[in-house]
Structures are given as structure tokens and as C-alpha cells.
C-alpha positions as CSV (number, residue, x, y, z in Angstrom):
1,M,49.5,-19.0,18.9
2,K,47.6,-22.0,19.2
3,A,46.5,-20.9,22.6
4,F,45.3,-17.3,21.5
5,S,43.4,-19.4,18.7
6,I,41.6,-21.4,21.3
7,L,40.6,-18.4,23.4
8,L,39.7,-16.4,20.6
9,L,37.3,-19.4,19.4
10,T,35.8,-19.9,22.9
11,V,35.2,-16.0,23.1
12,C,33.3,-16.2,19.8
13,V,31.5,-19.2,20.7
14,G,30.5,-18.0,24.1
15,L,29.4,-14.5,22.4
16,A,27.3,-16.1,19.7
17,S,25.6,-18.4,22.5
18,V,24.6,-15.7,24.9
19,G,23.1,-13.4,21.9
20,F,21.2,-16.5,20.8
21,T,19.8,-17.2,24.1
22,S,18.9,-13.7,24.6
23,R,16.5,-14.1,21.7
24,L,15.1,-17.1,23.2
25,D,12.6,-15.2,25.1
26,D,11.1,-13.5,22.3
27,P,7.9,-15.1,21.1
28,K,8.4,-16.7,18.2
29,P,6.2,-17.7,15.2
30,T,4.5,-21.3,15.6
31,D,2.3,-23.4,13.8
32,K,-0.7,-21.5,15.2
33,K,-2.7,-19.3,13.2
34,I,-5.4,-16.6,13.2
35,K,-8.3,-18.1,11.8
36,W,-9.0,-16.1,8.9
37,M,-12.7,-16.0,7.8
38,T,-14.2,-14.2,4.6
39,I,-16.1,-11.3,5.6
40,E,-19.4,-13.3,4.7
41,E,-18.6,-15.7,7.1
42,A,-17.8,-13.5,9.8
43,F,-21.2,-11.5,9.3
44,A,-23.0,-15.3,9.2
45,A,-21.0,-16.2,12.7
46,S,-21.6,-13.1,14.3
47,Q,-25.5,-13.5,13.6
48,K,-25.1,-16.8,15.7
49,K,-22.8,-16.0,18.2
50,P,-21.8,-12.1,18.7
51,K,-18.2,-11.1,18.5
52,K,-16.1,-8.1,17.3
53,I,-15.0,-8.5,14.2
54,F,-11.4,-7.5,12.8
55,I,-10.7,-7.0,9.2
56,D,-7.1,-6.6,7.7
57,V,-7.6,-4.5,4.6
58,Y,-4.6,-5.1,2.4
59,T,-3.5,-5.3,-1.3
60,D,-1.5,-7.9,-3.0
61,W,1.5,-5.4,-3.7
62,C,1.6,-3.9,-0.5
63,G,5.2,-4.5,1.1
64,W,4.3,-3.5,4.9
65,C,1.2,-5.8,4.7
66,K,3.2,-8.8,4.0
67,V,5.7,-7.7,7.0
68,M,2.8,-7.5,9.1
69,D,1.6,-10.9,8.0
70,R,5.1,-12.3,8.9
71,N,6.3,-10.3,12.0
72,T,2.6,-9.7,13.7
73,F,0.0,-12.1,12.8
74,T,2.5,-15.0,13.5
75,N,3.1,-14.2,16.7
76,P,1.2,-16.9,19.3
77,V,0.2,-14.6,22.0
78,I,-1.5,-12.3,18.9
79,V,-2.7,-15.6,17.2
80,D,-4.4,-16.8,20.6
81,Y,-5.9,-13.5,21.7
82,M,-7.2,-12.9,18.4
83,N,-8.9,-16.2,17.7
84,E,-10.6,-15.9,21.4
85,N,-11.6,-12.3,21.1
86,Y,-12.6,-11.4,17.1
87,Y,-13.7,-12.9,14.4
88,S,-10.8,-12.1,12.0
89,V,-11.2,-11.1,8.3
90,K,-8.6,-10.7,5.6
91,L,-9.9,-8.3,2.9
92,N,-8.2,-7.4,-0.3
93,A,-8.8,-3.7,-1.1
94,E,-8.4,-4.6,-5.0
95,G,-10.4,-7.9,-5.0
96,K,-13.0,-8.3,-7.8
97,E,-15.3,-10.5,-6.3
98,D,-19.1,-9.1,-5.2
99,I,-19.5,-9.0,-1.6
100,T,-22.9,-9.3,0.1
101,L,-23.7,-8.4,3.3
102,G,-27.6,-8.5,4.3
103,A,-29.6,-6.5,1.8
104,R,-26.1,-4.8,0.3
105,T,-24.1,-6.0,-2.2
106,Y,-20.6,-4.2,-2.6
107,K,-18.7,-4.4,-5.9
108,T,-15.3,-3.1,-7.2
109,V,-15.4,0.1,-8.8
110,G,-12.2,0.9,-10.7
111,N,-9.3,-0.7,-8.8
112,V,-10.8,-0.3,-5.4
113,H,-13.6,-2.6,-3.7
114,E,-16.3,-0.4,-2.3
115,L,-16.1,-2.3,1.0
116,A,-12.6,-1.3,1.4
117,A,-13.7,2.2,0.6
118,T,-16.7,2.2,3.0
119,L,-14.7,0.6,5.8
120,L,-11.7,2.8,5.3
121,K,-13.9,5.9,4.9
122,G,-12.4,6.7,1.5
123,Q,-9.0,7.0,3.1
124,M,-7.1,4.3,1.1
125,S,-4.2,3.2,3.0
126,Y,-2.4,-0.3,3.4
127,P,-2.4,-2.1,5.6
128,T,-5.4,-0.9,7.5
129,T,-6.9,-2.8,10.5
130,V,-10.4,-2.2,11.0
131,Y,-12.8,-2.9,14.2
132,L,-16.5,-3.7,14.0
133,N,-18.4,-3.8,17.1
134,E,-20.6,-7.1,18.0
135,K,-23.7,-5.2,15.9
136,L,-21.4,-4.7,12.9
137,E,-20.7,-0.9,13.3
138,L,-17.7,0.4,12.7
139,I,-15.5,1.5,15.8
140,Q,-12.3,2.5,14.0
141,P,-10.2,1.9,11.1
142,V,-6.2,2.2,12.2
143,P,-4.0,2.8,9.1
144,G,-0.4,1.7,8.8
145,Y,1.9,-1.2,9.9
146,L,2.0,-2.3,13.4
147,E,4.5,-4.3,15.1
148,P,3.2,-6.7,17.7
149,R,3.3,-4.7,21.1
150,M,1.2,-1.7,19.3
151,F,-1.1,-4.1,17.6
152,H,-1.6,-5.9,20.9
153,Q,-2.5,-2.7,22.8
154,I,-4.9,-1.9,20.0
155,T,-6.8,-4.9,19.9
156,T,-6.9,-5.5,23.7
157,Y,-8.3,-1.8,23.6
158,F,-11.1,-2.6,21.5
159,A,-11.8,-6.1,22.7
160,S,-12.0,-5.0,26.4
161,N,-14.5,-2.3,25.4
162,S,-11.9,0.0,27.3
163,H,-12.4,2.5,23.9
164,T,-15.8,3.2,25.5
165,K,-14.2,4.1,28.8
166,E,-10.7,5.7,28.7
167,A,-8.7,7.4,25.9
168,F,-6.1,5.1,24.1
169,E,-3.0,6.9,25.5
170,Q,-4.6,6.3,29.2
171,F,-5.2,2.8,28.4
172,K,-1.7,2.3,27.2
173,A,-0.2,3.6,30.4
174,G,-2.7,2.3,33.0
175,T,-4.9,-0.6,32.0
176,Y,-2.9,-2.2,29.5
177,V,0.2,-2.3,31.8
178,K,-1.8,-3.8,34.7
179,E,-4.2,-6.5,32.5
180,F,-2.5,-7.2,29.4
181,Q,1.3,-6.3,28.8
182,A,2.7,-9.4,30.7
183,K,0.8,-11.5,28.2
184,L,3.2,-10.4,25.3
185,P,6.6,-10.4,26.8
186,N,10.0,-9.1,25.1
187,P,8.3,-8.2,21.6
188,S,11.3,-8.3,19.3
189,A,12.9,-4.6,18.7
190,E,14.1,-5.4,15.5
191,Q,10.9,-4.7,13.9
192,P,9.8,-1.3,12.7
193,A,7.4,1.3,14.1
194,A,4.2,2.0,12.9
195,V,4.1,3.3,9.3
196,A,1.2,4.2,7.4
197,H,1.5,3.9,3.7
């Protein structure tokens, strides 16, 4: 019986270590963080050094927004890519403060901020990620939770200007695989797929 207990313990420890080591390859959250700015700061920075702007439109009550903060925006590969290629902004769609960009001031109307409504084209869904080009023109809002791989595909699609040359599905199957996929190894399979809310 003692030999059986030792064998069972050895097998359990062995299985646990195999499971643990297989997870070591997944990108883990680090102390690295996306350099979040206000929209006004991004607007000013873009005037000095043009760069695309990424806007995470969220609300305080949005559960999927918090999941995206935890699972996607902490991935070290994504953090590095966003900091290098975008001015990143968090915009509370229900924020109460006025936002002035150039000659226009955006205010809160009811429970919705005018800037969020403008960026989302009135389709209020959270989270929504919004992409602006270097001229501060809207490229596209993308509604819903995005797991790290899909988020990486979308951000590389816009940052590389591939959206001006090929359809997204073509980019994912070709350009992304060749140029970007290896930089985001083994995204965790435990995260939910893209969901719009």
C-alpha cells in the first residue's frame, strides 16, 4: 500500500509539473503597461509627432471591458506594440468632463459622452476599440471584447496600413502570418472569443 501511495504521489506531481511547464510559454502579464493618455494629450502629441491613435471606449460597469484590461492590455507583446505604434487613450463613454479637441468641445448628453457617441457612430457598445489615422480621421470602430490574438491582428492591420491594401481576412491568412504572428506566441486558449456587448 505504501508503494502504491508513493507511485500515486509521483504521478500526481509529474502531471502537475507537466501542466505547469506547458503554461510557461504563454505570454504573462508583466510590470510593463500601455502608456495611456487622455484624448487631449494624444491629440497634442499627434500634432508634434504624427502617430495613429487607439481609443479604448469603456464604461465603469462593463464586465468585458475589465476582462479586456486584464487579459489583453497586459500581454507584454501587445503592450510593446501599442507603445511603439499608437498613442493609446482610455475614454469613459459615460465620463462627465468636457473634452476640447481643436475648436470643438464635446460634452456629456444624458449618460453618454458626445465624443464616444461620435467615435462609435451612435452604436453604443462596450468595449469598443477605435482607430484614428495620423490625421486624426476615423479608420474604424471595432465593437466587442477582443482576446489577445484577435486584438494583435487588428492593431497590426491598422498600424501597418494593410487596411489600405487588402481585406482583413486576407491580411490574417497572409501578411499577419508572415510578418506578425510569431511575435505573439501561444496566446492563452482559456480566454473567451470576441463578443460584442
